[in-house]
C-alpha positions in Angstrom: -0.1 0.4 -0.4 1.1 2.9 -0.9 0.9 6.8 0.7 0.8 9.9 -0.8 2.1 13.0 2.1 2.3 17.0 1.3 5.8 17.3 3.0 5.7 21.5 3.7 9.1 23.2 4.8 9.5 26.5 6.7 10.8 28.6 4.0 6.8 28.0 2.3 7.7 25.6 -0.4 6.2 22.1 -0.9 6.5 18.5 -1.9 4.1 15.5 -2.8 5.8 12.3 -1.8 4.2 9.0 -2.9 6.0 6.3 -0.4 4.7 2.9 0.7 3.1 3.1 3.9 5.7 0.1 5.2 8.7 2.4 4.7 10.0 4.5 8.0 10.9 8.0 8.7 14.2 7.4 7.6 13.4 6.5 4.3 11.3 8.8 3.9 14.4 11.4 4.7 16.0 9.5 1.7 13.2 10.0 -0.6 12.7 13.5 -0.5 17.0 13.6 -0.5 16.7 11.8 -3.7 13.6 13.7 -5.2 14.4 17.2 -4.7 17.6 17.8 -3.6 16.4 18.4 -0.2 18.1 16.9 3.0 15.5 17.3 6.0 16.6 16.5 9.9 13.3 15.4 11.1 9.7 15.5 10.5 7.2 17.0 12.5 3.9 15.5 12.5 0.5 16.3 14.9 3.0 18.2 17.0 5.7 16.1 17.5 9.2 15.0 16.0 9.1 11.8 13.9 11.5 9.1 15.2 14.4 7.9 12.2 13.3 5.0 12.5 9.6 5.0 13.3 7.0 3.0 10.5 4.8 5.2 8.8 1.6 3.1 8.9 3.0 2.2 12.6 2.6 6.2 13.7 -0.8 6.1 11.5 -0.2 8.7 8.6 -2.8 8.4 5.8 -3.0 9.6 2.3 -3.1 13.3 1.9 -2.3 14.4 5.4 0.5 17.3 5.9 4.0 16.3 7.3 6.6 19.8 8.3 10.2 19.0 7.3 12.4 20.6 9.2 16.2 21.5 8.3 19.1 21.8 10.3 22.8 22.8 9.7 25.4 20.7 11.5 27.0 22.3 14.7 29.6 21.3 16.9 29.4 21.3 20.8 32.4 21.3 23.3 33.2 20.4 26.5 35.6 22.6 28.7 35.0 20.6 31.8 36.6 17.6 30.1 37.9 18.0 26.6 34.8 16.6 24.9 33.4 17.7 21.8 30.3 16.2 19.3 29.0 16.7 15.8 25.7 17.0 15.8 24.6 16.1 11.7 22.2 17.7 9.7 20.5 14.4 10.1 20.3 14.9 13.5 23.0 11.9 13.9 26.1 12.8 16.1 29.5 11.8 16.6 31.2 11.8 19.6 35.2 12.2 20.3 37.7 13.1 23.3 41.0 14.9 23.2 42.7 11.9 24.7 40.6 9.0 22.9 38.5 8.3 25.6 35.7 8.0 22.8 32.3 6.3 24.2 31.9 2.8 22.9 29.9 1.8 19.4 26.6 0.8 21.6 26.4 4.7 22.9 27.5 6.2 19.0 24.7 3.8 17.0 22.1 4.9 19.8 22.8 8.7 18.8 20.0 9.0 16.3 17.6 11.8 16.6 19.7 14.2 18.8 18.8 17.5 19.3 21.4 18.6 22.0 24.0 17.2 23.9 25.7 18.3 27.5 28.7 17.0 29.1 30.1 17.4 32.5 33.8 16.1 33.7 33.3 12.5 33.1 29.5 11.3 32.0 27.2 12.9 29.0 23.5 13.4 28.3 22.2 13.5 25.2 18.6 15.3 24.4 16.5 13.7 21.4 13.8 15.5 19.8 10.9 13.8 21.6 12.2 15.3 24.7 13.4 12.4 26.1 17.5 11.6 27.8 19.9 9.2 27.4 22.8 9.4 29.9 26.1 7.6 30.8 29.7 7.9 32.2 30.6 7.9 35.4 27.6 8.0 38.0 29.4 10.0 40.5 29.3 12.5 37.3 25.7 12.6 36.6 26.6 9.3 34.1 23.0 7.6 35.9 19.7 9.9 35.3 18.1 6.7 36.6 16.6 8.5 39.9 15.0 10.9 37.8 14.0 9.4 35.2 10.6 9.2 35.2 10.3 13.3 35.0 12.8 13.3 31.8 10.5 14.0 29.2 9.8 17.1 27.0 12.8 18.3 27.8 14.1 21.6 25.9 17.6 22.0 27.7 20.4 20.0 29.7 23.3 22.0 31.5 26.0 20.6 33.5 28.6 21.7 36.4 31.4 19.4 36.8 29.7 16.4 38.2 26.0 17.0 37.7 23.3 18.0 35.6 19.9 19.9 35.5 17.1 19.6 32.9 14.7 21.8 32.0 11.2 20.5 31.0 9.3 22.8 28.4 6.6 23.3 31.3 9.4 25.4 33.4 9.9 22.2 35.9 13.7 22.0 36.4 15.0 17.9 37.6 18.5 17.4 38.3 21.3 14.4 38.9 24.7 13.2 40.1 26.7 14.2 43.1 24.9 16.9 45.7 27.9 18.7 46.1 28.1 20.1 42.2 24.3 20.5 42.1 22.9 17.2 41.7 20.2 17.4 44.7 17.8 20.2 44.2 15.6 19.5 47.1 15.5 22.1 48.7 14.6 24.2 46.3 12.1 21.8 43.9 8.8 22.9 44.5 9.8 26.7 43.4 11.5 25.7 40.2 8.6 26.5 37.7 8.4 28.6 35.0 12.0 29.0 34.8 13.1 30.1 31.2 17.0 29.2 31.3 19.3 26.9 33.7 23.5 28.4 34.4 26.3 27.2 35.6 28.9 27.3 37.2 31.4 24.3 38.0 29.9 23.6 41.2 26.2 24.6 41.3 23.6 25.8 39.2 21.4 28.9 38.4 17.4 28.8 37.5 16.3 32.2 35.6 12.4 31.9 36.1 10.5 34.0 33.7 9.3 36.7 35.8 13.1 37.7 36.0 13.8 36.4 39.9 16.3 33.5 40.3 17.1 30.4 42.1 20.2 28.7 43.0 21.4 25.6 44.5 24.7 23.6 44.8 28.0 24.4 46.5 27.2 27.3 48.7 31.0 29.1 48.6 30.3 28.6 44.6 26.9 30.4 44.0 25.1 27.7 45.0 23.8 30.1 47.9 22.6 33.7 46.6 20.5 34.5 49.7 22.8 37.4 50.8 22.0 39.1 47.4 18.4 37.8 47.3 16.6 41.7 47.8 18.5 42.4 44.5 17.8 39.3 42.2 14.4 40.5 40.9 14.3 42.1 36.9 17.3 40.1 35.8 17.2 38.9 31.8 20.7 37.0 31.9 23.3 35.1 33.6 26.8 34.9 33.8 29.3 32.6 35.6 32.8 32.2 36.5 34.1 28.5 37.9 32.2 29.8 41.5 30.2 32.8 40.9 27.6 33.8 39.9 26.4 37.7 38.2 23.2 38.3 37.2 22.5 41.2 34.4 19.1 43.4 35.0 17.3 45.0 32.5 18.2 48.3 33.4 21.8 47.5 32.8 23.1 47.1 36.0 24.4 44.1 37.9 24.0 41.8 41.0 27.1 39.3 42.1 27.2 36.2 44.5 29.7 33.5 44.8 33.3 33.1 45.8 34.4 37.1 46.1 37.8 36.1 44.3 36.1 34.6 41.1 34.3 37.6 40.7 31.4 37.4 43.5 32.1 40.7 45.2 31.6 43.3 42.5 31.5 46.3 45.4 35.0 48.0 45.0 33.6 48.3 41.0 33.3 52.0 39.8 30.7 52.9 36.7 28.9 49.1 36.6 25.6 50.2 35.0 24.7 50.8 31.5 25.7 46.8 31.0 24.4 44.9 27.7 26.6 42.2 28.3 28.8 40.2 30.8 31.7 37.8 29.8 33.3 35.2 32.9 36.7 33.8 32.8 37.4 30.8 35.6 38.0 33.8 38.3 37.0 37.0 36.9 34.2 38.7 35.2 34.5 41.5 31.8 31.5 43.4 31.8 30.7 45.9 27.8 29.0 48.8 28.2 26.3 50.2 25.8 29.5 52.5 24.7 31.3 50.0 23.5 33.3 50.2 26.8 34.7 47.1 29.6 35.5 47.0 33.1 37.2 43.5 34.7 36.5 42.2 38.2 37.8 39.5 40.4 41.1 37.4 39.3 42.6 38.2 36.6 46.1 38.6 36.2 47.2 41.2 33.6 44.0 43.5 33.7 45.6 46.9 33.1 46.0 46.1 29.6 42.2 47.2 30.3 43.3 50.7 29.7 43.3 50.0 26.2 39.5 49.5 25.8 38.6 52.9 26.0 40.8 53.0 22.3 37.9 51.7 20.2 34.0 50.1 21.3 34.0 46.4 21.6 30.8 44.6 20.9 31.6 40.9 21.6 34.0 39.2 24.6 35.1 35.8 25.1 37.1 34.5 27.7 39.3 31.4 27.9 40.3 30.4 32.0 42.6 33.8 32.7 42.0 35.7 30.2 40.1 38.1 27.7 39.3 39.1 24.3 37.2 41.3 22.4 36.3 41.6 18.5 35.9 45.7 18.3 33.3 47.6 16.4 35.6 48.1 13.6 36.3 44.0 13.4 39.9 44.3 14.6 40.7 42.5 17.9 42.4 42.9 21.7 42.7 41.0 24.4 43.9 41.2 27.8 44.4 39.3 31.1 47.3 36.7 32.1 49.3 35.8 28.9 49.7 32.3 29.6 46.1 31.7 28.6 46.1 34.0 25.7 46.1 37.4 26.9 48.5 39.2 25.0 46.9 38.7 20.9 49.9 41.5 19.5 51.7 37.9 17.8 48.7 37.5 15.6 47.7 41.7 15.7 48.1 41.8 11.9 45.9 38.9 11.3 43.0 39.9 13.2 41.0 41.5 10.8 37.3 40.9 10.0 36.7 38.5 12.6 32.8 37.7 12.9 33.4 35.4 16.2 35.8 34.2 19.0 36.3 31.8 21.3 38.3 30.1 23.2 39.8 26.8 25.5 41.0 27.3 28.8 44.6 28.1 27.4 44.1 29.6 24.2 41.7 31.8 21.9 40.7 31.3 18.0 39.6 34.1 15.6 36.8 33.3 13.1 37.4 35.9 10.3 34.7 37.4 7.6 36.4 35.2 4.8 36.3 31.5 6.3 39.5 31.6 8.1 40.7 30.9 11.3 43.9 32.8 14.1 45.1 31.0 17.4 47.2 32.4 19.4 47.8 31.2 23.2 49.3 28.2 24.4 50.8 26.8 22.4 49.6 22.8 23.6 46.5 24.3 24.3 45.1 25.5 20.6 46.5 28.3 20.6 48.9 27.2 17.5 47.5 26.2 14.6 49.9 25.9 12.3 49.9 22.5 11.8 46.2 22.6 10.0 46.3 26.1 9.3 45.9 25.6 5.2 42.6 23.5 6.2 41.2 26.2 7.9 39.0 27.5 4.9 35.6 28.3 4.6 35.3 27.1 8.4 31.8 28.5 9.5 31.7 27.6 13.0 34.9 27.2 16.3 34.6 25.6 19.2 36.7 24.9 22.1 37.3 22.3 25.1 39.9 22.2 27.2 43.4 21.8 25.3 42.2 22.1 21.5 39.4 23.3 19.1 37.5 22.1 16.6 36.1 23.9 13.1 33.0 23.0 11.2 33.7 23.9 7.5 30.8 24.7 5.1 31.2 21.1 3.7 31.0 19.8 7.2 34.2 18.1 7.9 35.8 18.9 11.0 39.3 20.2 11.1 40.6 19.5 15.1 44.0 20.9 16.8 
């Protein structure tokens, strides 16, 4: 028996496909690609993403029914907790690899279909599938076992990790955690209040939930951002959260900033003069930099070489990135300035002449990489942490995304191939 289906793209284009009712969703994807040259990531029917190996007749599809076809570009995911990378391909399959070759087993790799996103802790991973379910594996002490909350892990929108725990936000705004309690794996003290959450953030030791009403809830290691009681009265009208390894910074809609957590790691901003009119905050390991509306910046916390901040008033900055001990900013004219500890990429003068028409910055723990408008990449910082791309420089062309892990970078090219260094 054959089915004729009406397939619609978000762009407005539509196609009629006739296919056997015993076909799988994967077969339908292949047919659309072969007949019309369209590579579909997944199909949506009755508001739900269809799984790759679902059989059309088992789903209940009938003649002339409507399917929405969603197309996504491949993208890279990386972790600066453990040096893991993931490539989520345009067909929603995924490939994982590590800086240190401790790659997941073939059994795990084979399950990585219909992938929406991947979160990585120190020694575990959590995969969010298109249907909102979650698969975890790895060290149970790092969140590799989610059995205690598995019944609640449906309609998941995002998963965020500390070093040894995960927090998952559901479509209804509820949040569920697992992993080591001292790293945020136990949210029991605030669990009943974890409703209407719009986004979850993490330091290496604690979590922060931003609710739709602009208020904030925290849990995990108290001294590392898990206890926000000292600033509770100020945690309202918050529009975004940033973090260092052990502190949080909340940016209000009026451009003011609230900080809490370990004082040495940026949790105390009381000595900062002019911390207003802020539009963006970026966290290194132990310091924050805030970007003002006028493009100037202010840094606080523990960041060696901070005297270079005086140069930030010369040309306004529009975007900031951070390694563990340094910052780099893209100026409005497409050039770059860096400051902080030179051992962490705080001095980019050696490559300054190459840093032109920069569109994006990213960092490993000890180095930076800049993506240029022509698709090339410039790196600097610690040579053994991705700061030296000489061995692959000739291959770094037509790049569209760069991500950093602990000691290396990965670049995704226009043809969806990946280069690492």
